[in-house]
C-alpha positions in Angstrom: 503.3 -117.0 45.5 505.3 -116.4 42.3 504.3 -113.3 40.4 503.4 -115.3 37.3 501.1 -117.5 39.3 499.4 -114.4 40.9 498.8 -113.0 37.5 497.4 -116.3 36.3 495.0 -116.5 39.2 494.1 -112.8 38.8 493.3 -113.0 35.2 489.6 -113.1 34.2 488.2 -116.6 34.3 485.9 -116.1 31.4 488.7 -116.3 28.8 486.2 -118.6 27.0 484.0 -115.7 26.2 483.1 -115.8 22.7 486.6 -116.1 21.2 485.4 -116.8 17.7 485.4 -114.0 15.2 482.5 -113.7 12.8 482.1 -116.3 10.0 484.6 -118.5 8.3 485.1 -120.7 5.3 486.2 -124.0 4.0 485.9 -124.1 0.2 484.8 -122.2 -2.8 483.7 -123.0 -6.3 486.3 -123.5 -9.0 485.3 -120.2 -10.5 487.8 -117.4 -9.9 487.2 -114.0 -8.4 488.3 -111.7 -11.2 490.2 -108.6 -10.1 488.8 -106.9 -13.2 485.2 -107.3 -12.0 483.8 -103.8 -12.0 482.1 -104.4 -8.6 485.3 -105.5 -7.0 488.0 -103.4 -8.7 490.0 -101.5 -6.2 488.4 -103.1 -3.1 489.8 -106.6 -2.9 493.5 -107.0 -2.1 495.3 -109.8 -3.8 498.6 -109.0 -2.1 500.3 -112.2 -0.8 501.1 -110.6 2.6 497.6 -109.4 3.1 496.2 -112.8 2.2 498.7 -114.6 4.4 497.7 -112.5 7.4 494.1 -113.8 7.2 495.2 -117.5 6.7 495.6 -118.1 10.4 493.9 -117.2 13.6 494.4 -117.2 17.4 493.9 -121.0 17.6 496.8 -121.7 15.3 495.3 -125.0 14.4 493.7 -124.4 11.0 495.3 -122.5 8.1 493.4 -121.6 4.9 494.7 -119.2 2.3 492.0 -116.9 0.8 492.1 -115.7 -2.8 491.6 -112.1 -1.8 490.8 -109.9 1.2 488.2 -107.1 1.2 488.7 -104.3 3.7 485.3 -102.6 3.5 484.8 -99.0 4.3 481.0 -99.4 4.5 478.3 -102.0 4.3 477.8 -101.1 0.7 481.2 -102.5 -0.1 480.2 -105.8 1.5 476.9 -105.8 -0.3 478.7 -105.3 -3.6 481.0 -108.2 -2.8 478.2 -110.5 -1.9 476.3 -109.8 -5.1 479.4 -110.6 -7.1 480.1 -113.6 -5.0 476.6 -114.8 -5.5 477.0 -114.7 -9.3 480.3 -116.6 -9.2 479.5 -119.0 -6.3 482.4 -117.8 -4.2 482.6 -118.4 -0.5 483.0 -115.5 1.9 484.4 -115.4 5.4 484.0 -112.4 7.7 486.9 -111.7 10.1 486.8 -109.5 13.1 489.9 -109.6 15.2 490.9 -113.1 14.1 490.3 -114.8 17.5 488.7 -117.9 16.1 490.4 -121.0 17.5 489.5 -123.4 14.7 489.7 -121.6 11.4 486.2 -120.1 11.4 487.4 -116.7 10.3 489.2 -118.2 7.3 488.2 -119.4 3.8 490.2 -121.5 1.4 490.4 -119.8 -2.0 487.5 -117.5 -1.3 487.3 -113.9 0.0 487.9 -112.8 3.6 486.1 -109.7 4.7 488.4 -107.9 7.2 486.0 -106.0 9.4 488.7 -104.3 11.5 488.4 -100.9 9.6 484.7 -100.7 10.3 485.2 -99.8 13.9 483.5 -96.4 14.6 481.5 -95.9 17.8 478.8 -93.7 16.4 476.2 -92.6 19.0 476.1 -93.0 22.8 472.9 -92.4 24.7 472.0 -93.1 28.3 470.5 -96.5 27.5 472.2 -97.5 24.2 475.1 -97.2 21.8 475.4 -97.6 18.1 478.7 -99.2 17.1 480.3 -100.7 14.0 480.8 -104.4 14.1 484.6 -104.3 13.7 485.1 -102.3 16.9 486.6 -104.1 19.9 484.8 -104.3 23.2 487.8 -102.5 24.7 487.4 -99.5 22.6 483.6 -99.5 23.1 484.1 -99.7 26.9 486.5 -96.8 26.9 484.0 -94.7 25.0 481.0 -95.6 27.2 482.9 -95.3 30.5 483.7 -91.7 29.7 480.0 -91.2 30.2 479.7 -93.5 33.2 478.1 -96.3 31.1 478.9 -99.9 30.2 477.4 -102.8 28.3 475.8 -105.2 30.9 477.9 -108.1 29.7 481.6 -107.9 28.8 483.8 -110.8 27.7 486.8 -111.2 30.0 489.1 -110.6 27.0 488.1 -107.2 25.5 490.2 -107.6 22.3 487.3 -109.3 20.5 485.1 -107.6 18.0 481.5 -106.6 18.7 480.2 -108.4 15.6 482.3 -111.5 16.3 480.8 -112.2 19.8 477.3 -111.4 18.7 477.6 -114.1 16.0 478.2 -116.7 18.6 476.5 -115.4 21.8 479.1 -113.5 23.9 479.3 -114.9 27.4 480.9 -113.0 30.3 481.2 -112.9 34.1 477.9 -111.0 34.4 476.0 -113.5 32.2 474.1 -115.1 35.1 472.5 -111.7 35.8 472.2 -110.4 32.2 472.4 -113.3 29.8 474.5 -113.3 26.7 475.7 -110.2 24.9 473.1 -111.2 22.2 470.4 -110.8 24.9 471.4 -107.1 25.1 471.3 -106.3 21.4 468.6 -103.8 20.4 469.1 -103.8 16.7 471.5 -104.9 13.9 472.5 -103.8 10.4 473.3 -106.8 8.3 474.4 -107.7 4.8 472.9 -111.0 3.8 474.3 -113.7 1.6 472.1 -112.3 -1.2 473.8 -109.0 -0.9 470.9 -107.2 0.7 471.6 -104.5 3.3 469.0 -104.9 6.0 468.2 -103.6 9.4 466.6 -106.0 12.0 465.4 -106.0 15.5 462.6 -107.6 17.6 460.1 -105.4 15.7 461.8 -105.1 12.2 462.7 -108.3 10.3 462.6 -110.3 13.5 463.3 -113.6 11.7 466.7 -112.2 10.5 467.4 -110.7 14.0 466.9 -114.1 15.6 468.9 -115.9 12.9 471.9 -113.6 13.1 472.3 -113.4 16.9 474.3 -116.5 17.8 473.7 -117.8 14.2 477.4 -118.4 13.5 477.4 -115.9 10.6 475.3 -118.3 8.5 472.7 -115.8 7.2 474.5 -112.4 7.2 477.5 -110.3 8.1 476.8 -107.9 10.9 478.0 -104.4 10.0 476.5 -102.3 12.9 474.9 -103.0 16.2 472.8 -101.0 18.7 473.5 -102.3 22.1 471.9 -101.8 25.5 473.9 -99.7 28.1 473.6 -99.5 31.9 475.1 -97.3 34.5 478.7 -98.6 35.2 479.7 -99.4 38.8 482.5 -97.3 40.1 484.4 -100.2 41.7 484.6 -104.0 41.9 485.6 -105.9 45.0 486.8 -109.3 43.8 487.0 -112.4 45.9 489.1 -115.4 44.9 488.3 -118.4 47.2 490.0 -121.8 47.1 488.7 -125.2 47.9 490.0 -128.6 48.8 487.8 -130.5 46.3 485.2 -130.2 43.5 482.1 -130.9 45.7 483.1 -128.1 48.1 483.6 -125.7 45.3 480.3 -126.4 43.5 478.3 -126.5 46.7 479.4 -122.9 47.5 478.9 -121.8 43.9 475.3 -123.1 44.0 474.8 -121.3 47.3 476.0 -117.9 46.2 474.3 -118.2 42.9 470.9 -118.9 44.5 471.4 -116.0 46.9 472.6 -113.5 44.3 475.6 -112.8 46.5 477.8 -111.7 43.6 477.3 -109.4 40.7 479.8 -111.6 38.8 480.3 -115.3 39.4 482.8 -117.6 37.9 485.2 -120.4 38.9 487.9 -122.8 37.8 489.9 -125.9 38.3 493.5 -125.0 38.1 496.7 -127.1 37.7 498.5 -126.9 41.1 502.0 -127.4 39.7 502.4 -130.9 41.1 500.1 -132.9 38.8 496.9 -132.2 40.8 494.2 -129.6 40.8 493.3 -126.5 42.8 489.6 -125.4 42.9 488.7 -121.7 42.8 485.5 -119.6 43.1 485.8 -116.2 41.6 483.1 -113.7 42.7 482.8 -109.9 42.4 480.6 -107.3 44.1 480.0 -103.9 42.5 480.1 -100.9 44.8 480.6 -97.1 44.9 483.7 -95.3 46.1 483.7 -95.2 49.8 481.1 -98.0 50.3 482.9 -101.3 50.1 480.9 -104.5 50.8 480.9 -106.3 54.1 483.5 -109.0 53.7 482.0 -111.0 56.6 478.7 -111.1 54.8 480.3 -112.3 51.6 482.2 -115.1 53.4 479.2 -116.1 55.5 478.6 -119.9 55.6 481.2 -120.6 52.9 483.6 -123.6 53.2 486.6 -122.3 51.4 490.1 -122.4 52.7 489.9 -119.0 54.2 493.6 -118.4 54.7 494.2 -118.8 50.9 491.5 -116.2 49.9 492.6 -113.3 47.8 490.6 -110.1 47.9 491.2 -107.2 45.4 489.4 -103.9 45.1 489.7 -102.2 41.7 488.0 -99.6 39.6 485.5 -101.1 37.1 487.8 -100.4 34.2 490.9 -101.9 35.9 489.0 -105.0 36.6 487.6 -105.2 33.0 491.1 -104.9 31.6 492.7 -107.4 33.9 493.0 -110.1 31.3 495.3 -107.9 29.3 498.0 -108.5 31.9 497.6 -112.2 31.4 497.9 -111.7 27.6 501.1 -109.8 28.1 502.5 -112.6 30.3 501.7 -115.2 27.7 503.2 -113.1 25.0 506.4 -112.6 27.0 506.8 -116.3 27.3 506.0 -116.9 23.6 502.8 -118.9 24.4 500.2 -116.5 23.0 500.9 -117.7 19.5 501.0 -121.4 20.4 498.1 -123.6 19.3 495.0 -123.1 21.5 492.9 -126.3 21.3 490.1 -125.2 23.6 486.9 -127.0 24.4 483.9 -124.9 25.5 480.7 -126.5 26.8 477.7 -126.2 29.2 476.7 -129.1 31.5 473.3 -129.9 32.9 473.0 -128.6 36.5 471.6 -131.9 37.6 474.7 -133.9 36.7 477.5 -131.3 36.4 479.5 -132.5 39.4 479.4 -136.1 38.2 480.3 -135.3 34.5 483.0 -132.8 35.4 484.4 -135.1 38.1 484.6 -138.1 35.7 486.4 -136.0 33.1 488.8 -134.5 35.6 489.7 -137.9 36.9 491.1 -138.8 33.5 493.1 -135.6 33.0 496.2 -134.1 34.5 497.5 -130.5 34.5 499.4 -131.3 31.3 496.0 -131.5 29.6 495.7 -127.7 29.8 499.3 -126.5 30.2 500.9 -124.6 33.0 498.8 -121.5 32.4 495.7 -123.2 31.2 492.6 -123.9 33.3 489.3 -125.7 33.4 486.6 -123.1 33.8 483.7 -124.3 35.9 480.8 -122.2 37.3 477.0 -122.2 37.3 474.5 -120.0 35.5 470.8 -119.3 35.9 469.4 -120.2 32.5 466.3 -118.0 32.9 468.4 -115.0 32.1 469.2 -116.3 28.5 466.6 -115.5 25.8 468.4 -115.6 22.4 466.7 -118.3 20.4 469.8 -119.8 18.9 471.9 -119.8 22.1 471.8 -123.4 23.3 471.9 -124.3 27.0 470.7 -127.4 28.8 467.0 -127.3 29.5 467.3 -126.9 33.2 467.2 -124.0 35.7 471.0 -124.2 36.2 473.7 -125.0 33.8 477.4 -125.2 34.4 480.1 -123.7 32.2 482.7 -126.3 31.7 485.7 -125.4 29.5 489.1 -126.8 28.9 491.2 -123.7 28.2 494.3 -125.4 26.9 497.4 -123.3 26.6 500.2 -125.6 25.6 503.7 -124.8 26.8 505.2 -125.5 23.4 504.3 -125.1 19.7 503.8 -128.8 19.2 501.4 -129.3 16.3 501.1 -133.0 16.8 500.2 -132.6 20.5 497.6 -129.9 19.6 496.0 -132.2 17.0 495.7 -134.9 19.7 494.1 -132.4 22.0 491.6 -131.4 19.3 490.8 -135.1 18.7 490.3 -135.5 22.5 488.0 -132.5 22.5 485.7 -134.4 20.1 485.7 -137.4 22.3 484.9 -135.3 25.4 482.2 -133.4 23.5 480.5 -136.6 22.6 480.5 -137.7 26.3 479.2 -134.3 27.4 476.5 -134.4 24.7 475.5 -137.9 25.7 475.1 -136.6 29.3 472.7 -133.8 28.1 475.3 -131.0 27.7 475.9 -128.7 24.8 478.8 -126.8 23.4 479.5 -123.1 23.2 480.0 -123.1 19.5 483.6 -122.0 19.1 485.5 -125.0 20.3 488.5 -126.7 18.6 487.1 -129.8 16.9 485.3 -130.6 13.7 481.5 -130.6 13.4 479.4 -132.1 10.7 476.0 -130.7 9.4 474.3 -133.5 11.4 476.2 -132.4 14.5 475.0 -128.9 14.1 471.4 -130.1 13.6 471.7 -131.9 17.0 473.3 -128.9 18.6 470.6 -126.4 17.6 467.8 -128.8 18.3 464.5 -127.1 18.2 466.2 -124.0 16.8 467.5 -125.9 13.7 464.4 -125.4 11.5 464.5 -121.7 12.2 468.1 -121.4 11.2 467.7 -123.7 8.2 464.8 -121.6 6.9 466.6 -118.3 7.5 469.7 -119.7 5.7 467.6 -120.7 2.7 466.0 -117.2 2.6 469.0 -115.0 3.2 471.9 -117.2 1.9 470.5 -119.8 -0.5 473.9 -120.2 -2.2 475.5 -121.2 1.1 478.3 -118.6 0.6 478.7 -117.4 4.2 480.5 -119.0 7.0 481.3 -122.4 5.5 484.0 -123.0 8.1 481.4 -124.2 10.5 480.3 -126.8 8.0 476.7 -126.3 9.1 475.0 -126.7 5.8 
């Protein structure tokens, strides 16, 4: 097997995990942000290079030029900005690491809040950590692993910001056991659209807590988070199993999910290089040094093509950082900066095979590119508790994502893929599925109302209370 292909297969399957940065923006009022404003003087950069750096994102599909960029040193800086923005009707977009794929960390002619400098890891205890929202999950993991601890759910790509994934949910390989990253948040510090600095949790300002977690940045900018920690496993034994067809894959996925056979469970449909597909189950078992799991028990009653199975045994940290090698591969081939028109959804467990199969029958490997994939794996929905995280109302839901990594920087082809995403999303929604809300296609306010369903009144009321001027996160076009 070529080394590039091995790296591709070995990369974390959950590259979908919460790639949007915090909020974003579309438009602003005609009123200008005055650099002479006392509350903004010295804080907002009008430098063309600084502004240009925030006019694009990982998706490379949408480009919006801000009027200025705030690099806050504290939440007070953000609060001051929001009070000034409120008076002038100026839109504001918060940006973590810029990993949005559809312009949602950008704002046209408004102010981008670059959160990257607010990145301190402040306090680590045995069961929790306090961290600034601009810190990356990679830096957080390094700090907690030094004490033998880890967040329960990690995104497969750890270069995302803490605040960015909390704003959309934050899904990872361990989500079927531990829910979203938002389900493991203990408390948040937030600056609202009104310019108020507020703390919130299940006990303090719970309405804001529930509106900010997976609330798409609509009600406030997260500045600090208190997150749950658990004891980190020493090692991970990873099993990559391959199947002849989709029904065989999903049957085994359902079996191992119901039995709790893996601590992490994912899967994918991969281009096979000849115009067809290859089907993969990816499972991992935690264990301590010197006590590897019984491979025979793991393989028991599974119908994979056993001779193709790949088993790797890594430290927990090595496994968590594995996607970094895939990133390096894409960068070396110039594909990391190509447009990334991804589609991220959840299917109903009751019809996932049919819906996924119908879509796959109309696609070829070219639909995702030589290093792309279609992520497909089941989750137990009972582990998800964040009110604004939307999943099908069934016991099992299937992650179904088109991780498109085009081989060339073809803007027209990327636009066609984004248009196709919208068509596929409509099909999936008609079949009872929902999106993970970071995909590369446009949404209207009515679409968002449908998406949030019974959670929409809660979000709408919180928006009116905490951002009545609709200044925050206009890139989602939610209100």
